[in-house]
C-alpha positions in Angstrom: -1.2 -3.2 47.3 -4.0 -0.6 45.3 -3.0 1.6 42.0 -3.9 4.6 42.5 -6.3 6.4 39.7 -3.2 8.3 38.5 -1.2 5.7 37.6 -3.7 4.0 35.8 -4.8 6.8 33.8 -1.4 7.4 33.0 -0.7 3.8 32.1 -3.6 4.2 29.5 -2.3 7.4 28.0 1.3 5.9 27.6 -0.7 2.6 25.8 -2.5 5.2 23.8 0.3 7.3 22.5 2.5 4.0 21.6 -1.0 3.1 19.7 -1.0 6.7 18.0 2.8 6.4 17.0 1.8 2.8 15.4 -1.1 4.0 13.3 0.4 7.1 12.1 3.7 5.2 11.1 1.4 2.8 8.8 -1.5 4.9 7.8 -0.2 6.1 4.1 -0.2 2.2 4.0 -3.7 1.7 4.7 -4.5 4.5 2.5 -2.8 3.0 0.2 -4.3 -0.1 0.4 -7.6 1.7 0.4 -6.9 3.0 -3.1 -5.3 -0.4 -4.4 -9.0 -2.0 -3.5 -11.1 0.7 -5.2 -9.2 0.5 -8.3 -10.0 -3.6 -8.1 -13.3 -2.7 -7.7 -13.5 -0.7 -10.4 -11.4 -3.1 -13.0 -14.2 -6.0 -12.3 -16.4 -4.3 -14.8 -14.2 -5.0 -17.9 -15.5 -7.3 -20.2 -14.6 -11.1 -19.7 -12.2 -10.4 -22.4 -9.7 -8.8 -20.0 -7.7 -10.7 -17.5 -6.6 -8.6 -14.2 -3.5 -9.4 -12.1 -3.2 -7.5 -8.9 -0.3 -6.9 -6.6 1.9 -8.4 -8.9 5.7 -9.3 -7.6 8.6 -9.9 -9.6 12.5 -10.9 -9.3 14.8 -10.5 -11.7 17.7 -13.5 -12.0 19.9 -10.3 -13.4 19.5 -6.7 -12.2 18.2 -4.2 -14.8 19.8 -1.0 -14.7 17.8 2.1 -14.3 19.5 4.6 -16.1 17.6 7.7 -15.3 18.9 7.3 -11.7 21.7 5.3 -12.5 20.3 2.4 -10.1 20.3 -1.3 -10.4 16.7 -3.0 -10.0 16.2 -6.5 -8.7 12.9 -6.7 -7.6 9.8 -4.7 -8.4 5.9 -4.7 -7.4 3.2 -4.0 -9.9 -0.2 -2.5 -8.6 -2.2 -3.8 -11.6 -1.8 -5.7 -14.8 -4.7 -5.7 -17.2 -4.0 -7.8 -20.1 -6.9 -7.9 -22.8 -7.8 -7.4 -27.0 -6.5 -3.6 -26.7 -3.3 -4.2 -25.0 -1.4 -4.5 -21.7 -1.6 -2.2 -19.2 0.1 -1.8 -16.1 -1.8 0.5 -13.2 0.4 2.2 -10.3 -2.1 3.2 -7.7 -1.8 6.6 -6.0 -4.3 7.1 -3.2 -3.2 11.1 -2.1 -5.3 11.6 1.3 -4.7 14.8 3.2 -5.4 14.7 7.0 -4.3 17.1 10.3 -2.6 15.3 13.0 
């Protein structure tokens, strides 16, 4: 039994619609990763006296209270840590990309 052209098109459109939903749901994660990679490229220009740690995940044996929001934190993720002669720097990367749907 041959499939009609219309049913093939409908099936393809359903797959494309599903793919678009997945992409739209994850687009900010993608843009965030692009931003973090850009920061990593720039941090490589620092002198050798600096150490760079990227995507650092910390877990605490006891929760830490965040007074401002009255919440307790057990885990955290830091985008970049730079340690050097001038200090220790924690860098949070934000890549604000605006696009039309």
